[in-house]
N, C-alpha and C positions, 0 to 999 in steps of 0.2 A: 336472191334466193327465192323461188316460186311457191306459192302457197296453193296452188291449183290441185285440185286433186283428180287424179286420174279417172276417168269414167269408163275405158276399155281397160282388160287386162292387157299385158304385154303379150300374152302367148294364147292360144285358143285354149279353152279349158274343156275337158274331156265332159262330156252329159252325164249328167246326175241320174241316177237310178231311176224306174218308173217311180217312186214314192217320193223322189225330189232329193234322196240324200246324196251327197256328194260323193264321187269315188276318187279315192286315192293310189297313186303309183306305192310300187313297191320301194322305190326311195322314200318317197315321202314317209311312208308307213317304217322304214328303217329309221330314218331321223326322228320320228315322234315316239318310237317305243325303245329304241336302245338295242333291238334285235338286228340281227344281221339278216341278208337276203337268204343266205343259204340256211338258217335257223327257219325262218317264214316259209320257204320252201319243204325242210323237212318236218314241220309241223303239218302242213298241208297233207304230205305223203303219209305220216302215222295218225292220220285224223283228229288230230288237236284244232284244227282250223278247215272250216270246209272250202272247198275248191271256191278262190273266189270269181268273182266277175271277168270276164277279158273284153280288152278292146276292142276293136276292129281290127286291130293289128296284132293281137293276141296277147298283149300284155297284159298281166294281172291288174285288178282295181279293185280296191278295197273300201269296203263300205263304212262309215262312221260305228255301225255296229260292229264291226269287226274291229277296228280301233278299240271299243270298249271291252271286248273280250280278250282281245291282246294284251291289254291292259291287266286284265283279273288274272290271265296266264301267268304275266310275268310277277304277279304277287303271289301266286302260288308257288312259281319258282324260289322267289325270294325267300320265303318261308320253307323251302325244301321241303315240297309235295314231290313225291315220286313220278315222274313221269307215267308209268303204268296206272296210277291214280288218277293223274289229271287224264290221259287217254279214256280212262272209264268214266270219269267226271263226264266228258264230252263226249261219249257216247250215250249216257242215261239222257243228258241236255238233248240231243237228236231226238231221240226216243219220245220227247214230250212230257207234259204236266204230271201224266201220270207217275212219272220217278222221281217226283221232287221229294220224296222220303227219303228214298236212297243216295239223292243227292246231297241231302241234307247230313245223311248219316255219315258220308264221306267226308264232308267239310266238318263236321263236331270231330271225329277220328283224328284230323287232321288238326284243328285247333287245340285238340288235348295234346297233342305232341309237339306243337308249338309252344304250348304253355310250359311243357316239361324243359323243352329247351332254354328257354328264356329264364327260368330257375336255376338250371343248370350254368348257363352263363353267368347269371347273377353270383352264383358261388365262385366261380371261377374268376370275377371280376374282383372280388374279395382278396385272394392269394395274389392277384397280380397288384392291387392296390398295397399290400402288408408290403411285398417286395419292393416296390417303388419306393415305399415310405423308409424300408430298411436301408436300400444304396442312398438315399437321400441323408439319411441321419450318419451313415458312414461319411458320405462326404464335407458334411460339416462338422465330423469330429477329426476328419485329417489336416 
């Protein structure tokens, strides 16, 4: 078994962005985020994602900053923020720092909705637990 460390990458590496940030292919972004390539292109089309840089061959190249933004978008979707609110948030983000209060308000409203859903889910879990216990008790009596 060889313990040598490769000093050269197996394939050519796409040049970094001017600030040194690596660029990621759409396939790499799909693998890292769990989003599909179709979803990434849709996010770009509806304004959730800035059009990414392109390689010399025209392929999309995403920055680490894009990956952080996509992770945040995934969390907003996971917590069921509407696409319309996500698009509004993205628009405000592009407008700059003077929109911080409006972005904060969108997030506060969303957080309140998430907390209400959590409360509703906890109440539902109590009912489910009751039913599970009911069936378990019936099985032990049989």
